[in-house]
C-alpha positions as CSV (number, residue, x, y, z in Angstrom):
1,X,196.0,59.8,72.9
2,X,194.7,56.9,71.2
3,X,192.0,56.5,73.8
4,X,190.7,60.0,72.6
5,X,190.9,59.0,68.9
6,X,189.0,55.7,69.5
7,X,186.5,57.5,71.7
8,X,186.0,60.3,69.1
9,X,185.8,57.7,66.3
10,X,183.2,55.6,68.1
11,X,181.2,58.7,69.2
12,X,181.2,60.1,65.6
13,X,180.1,56.7,64.2
14,X,177.4,56.5,66.8
15,X,176.1,60.0,66.1
16,X,176.0,59.7,62.4
17,X,174.3,56.4,62.5
18,X,171.5,57.9,64.9
19,X,171.0,60.9,62.9
20,X,168.5,60.4,60.3
21,X,166.6,62.9,58.2
22,X,163.1,63.6,59.6
23,X,161.4,62.1,56.4
24,X,162.8,58.8,56.9
25,X,161.2,58.1,60.3
26,X,157.8,59.4,58.9
27,X,158.2,57.0,56.0
28,X,159.0,54.2,58.1
29,X,155.9,55.0,60.3
30,X,153.7,55.2,57.1
31,X,155.0,51.9,55.8
32,X,154.2,50.3,59.3
33,X,150.8,51.7,59.2
34,X,150.1,50.4,55.7
35,X,151.5,46.9,56.7
36,X,149.2,46.9,59.7
37,X,146.4,47.9,57.5
38,X,147.2,45.2,55.0
39,X,147.5,42.5,57.9
40,X,144.0,43.6,59.1
41,X,142.4,43.3,55.8
42,X,144.2,39.9,55.3
43,X,143.0,38.7,58.7
44,X,139.4,39.8,57.8
45,X,139.6,37.8,54.5
46,X,140.8,34.8,56.3
47,X,138.1,35.0,58.8
48,X,135.5,35.3,55.9
49,X,137.2,32.2,54.2
50,X,137.0,30.2,57.4
51,X,133.3,31.2,57.8
52,X,132.5,30.1,54.3
53,X,134.4,26.7,54.7
54,X,132.3,26.1,57.7
55,X,129.0,26.9,55.7
56,X,130.1,24.7,53.0
57,X,131.1,21.9,55.4
58,X,127.6,22.2,56.9
59,X,126.1,22.0,53.5
60,X,128.1,19.0,52.7
61,X,127.0,17.3,55.9
62,X,123.5,18.1,55.2
63,X,123.8,16.7,51.6
64,X,125.4,13.4,52.9
65,X,122.3,13.3,55.3
66,X,120.0,13.8,52.5
67,X,121.5,11.3,50.4
68,X,121.5,8.9,53.2
69,X,117.8,9.5,53.7
70,X,117.2,9.0,49.9
71,X,118.9,5.6,49.7
72,X,117.1,4.6,52.8
73,X,113.7,5.5,51.2
74,X,114.7,3.7,48.2
75,X,115.5,0.6,50.2
76,X,112.2,0.9,52.1
77,X,110.2,1.3,48.6
78,X,112.3,-1.5,47.1
79,X,111.6,-3.8,50.2
80,X,107.8,-3.3,50.2
81,X,105.8,-6.1,48.4
82,X,103.5,-4.8,45.5
83,X,99.8,-4.4,46.8
84,X,98.0,-7.9,46.8
85,X,101.4,-9.6,47.1
86,X,102.1,-12.0,50.1
87,X,104.7,-10.4,52.5
88,X,107.7,-12.1,53.7
89,X,106.0,-13.4,56.9
90,X,103.2,-14.9,54.8
91,X,105.6,-17.0,52.7
92,X,107.7,-19.2,54.8
93,X,111.1,-20.5,53.4
94,X,111.5,-17.4,51.3
95,X,114.3,-14.9,51.6
96,X,113.6,-11.4,53.1
97,X,114.0,-8.3,50.8
98,X,113.3,-7.3,47.4
99,X,113.6,-9.8,44.7
100,X,116.6,-9.3,42.3
101,X,115.6,-7.7,39.1
102,X,114.7,-10.2,36.4
103,X,115.7,-7.9,33.6
104,X,112.5,-8.9,31.8
105,X,110.5,-6.2,29.6
106,X,107.6,-6.4,31.9
107,X,109.8,-5.4,34.9
108,X,111.4,-2.4,32.9
109,X,108.1,-1.2,31.9
110,X,106.9,-1.5,35.5
111,X,109.8,0.6,36.8
112,X,109.4,3.3,34.1
113,X,105.7,3.3,34.5
114,X,105.9,3.8,38.3
115,X,108.3,6.6,37.9
116,X,105.9,8.3,35.2
117,X,103.1,7.8,37.6
118,X,104.9,9.6,40.4
119,X,105.9,12.4,38.1
120,X,102.3,12.8,36.6
121,X,101.1,12.8,40.3
122,X,103.6,15.9,41.3
123,X,105.4,13.6,43.5
124,X,108.6,15.0,42.0
125,X,111.3,13.9,44.6
126,X,109.9,10.3,44.5
127,X,109.8,10.4,40.7
128,X,113.5,11.4,40.6
129,X,114.4,8.5,42.8
130,X,112.2,6.1,40.8
131,X,113.8,7.3,37.4
132,X,117.2,6.8,38.8
133,X,116.4,3.3,39.9
134,X,115.2,2.7,36.3
135,X,118.5,4.2,35.0
136,X,120.7,2.4,37.2
137,X,118.9,-0.9,36.6
138,X,118.5,-0.5,32.7
139,X,121.3,1.8,31.6
140,X,120.9,0.9,27.9
141,X,117.2,1.1,27.6
142,X,115.8,3.4,25.1
143,X,113.7,5.4,27.5
144,X,116.7,6.3,29.8
145,X,117.0,9.9,27.8
146,X,113.4,10.5,28.8
147,X,114.1,9.6,32.4
148,X,117.0,12.0,32.5
149,X,114.6,14.8,31.1
150,X,111.9,14.0,33.8
151,X,114.4,14.0,36.5
152,X,115.6,17.5,35.3
153,X,112.0,18.8,34.8
154,X,111.1,17.5,38.2
155,X,114.0,19.5,39.7
156,X,112.8,22.6,37.8
157,X,109.3,22.1,39.2
158,X,110.4,22.1,42.8
159,X,112.7,25.1,42.3
160,X,116.1,23.3,42.2
161,X,117.3,24.6,38.8
162,X,121.0,24.1,39.6
163,X,120.4,20.5,40.2
164,X,118.3,20.2,37.0
165,X,121.2,21.4,35.0
166,X,123.0,18.3,35.9
167,X,120.5,15.9,34.6
168,X,120.0,18.1,31.3
169,X,123.7,18.3,30.7
170,X,124.2,14.4,31.3
171,X,121.1,13.8,29.0
172,X,122.6,16.0,26.2
173,X,126.2,14.3,26.6
174,X,124.9,10.8,26.5
175,X,122.1,11.2,23.8
176,X,123.0,14.5,21.8
177,X,120.7,13.8,19.0
178,X,117.7,12.7,20.7
179,X,114.4,14.8,20.9
180,X,114.8,14.9,24.6
181,X,118.3,16.5,24.2
182,X,116.8,19.1,22.3
183,X,114.3,19.8,24.9
184,X,117.1,19.8,27.5
185,X,118.9,22.4,25.6
186,X,115.8,24.6,25.6
187,X,115.5,24.1,29.4
188,X,119.0,25.0,29.9
189,X,118.8,28.1,27.8
190,X,115.7,29.1,30.0
191,X,117.5,28.4,33.3
192,X,120.6,30.3,32.4
193,X,118.6,33.2,31.0
194,X,117.0,33.9,34.3
């Protein structure tokens, strides 16, 4: 007797647990489909993000190489003796390499004038580098504001307006009341309105 009661009880529990309304299975199926769709979308988003990271990594490597090339070019230009000056091979007993900056007004003028000459000749990349050497060597010179302005204008001329923004903003932050800063503000407005 007990056997029949236990069997009936077990069978009724089993049957009532298995019997579900038809809508419940359909709802579960729809939820599963929605979750699978969401997972596919997230997978596509993740793939897109990974692709963007790869592109940005390649850009960073490219920029690092460009900076390396720029610094090598600066070293090359710095190591070249001025025209008419004896080379290191012609002057025995002297050290090889560019002389240390003397800090005198003639040299300041020379660095600044060389950068200006490159700018006026349309050699904008070389001018940017030359102005940067001037800024790094003489950060407190009164012409640093103009050097930042010319770096920004050089980048505008070669079509790198996003890079120009950096120099214009630096100029405005360091020399907010200068005439160069006023021109930089105008250039920034022009760039941002495009």
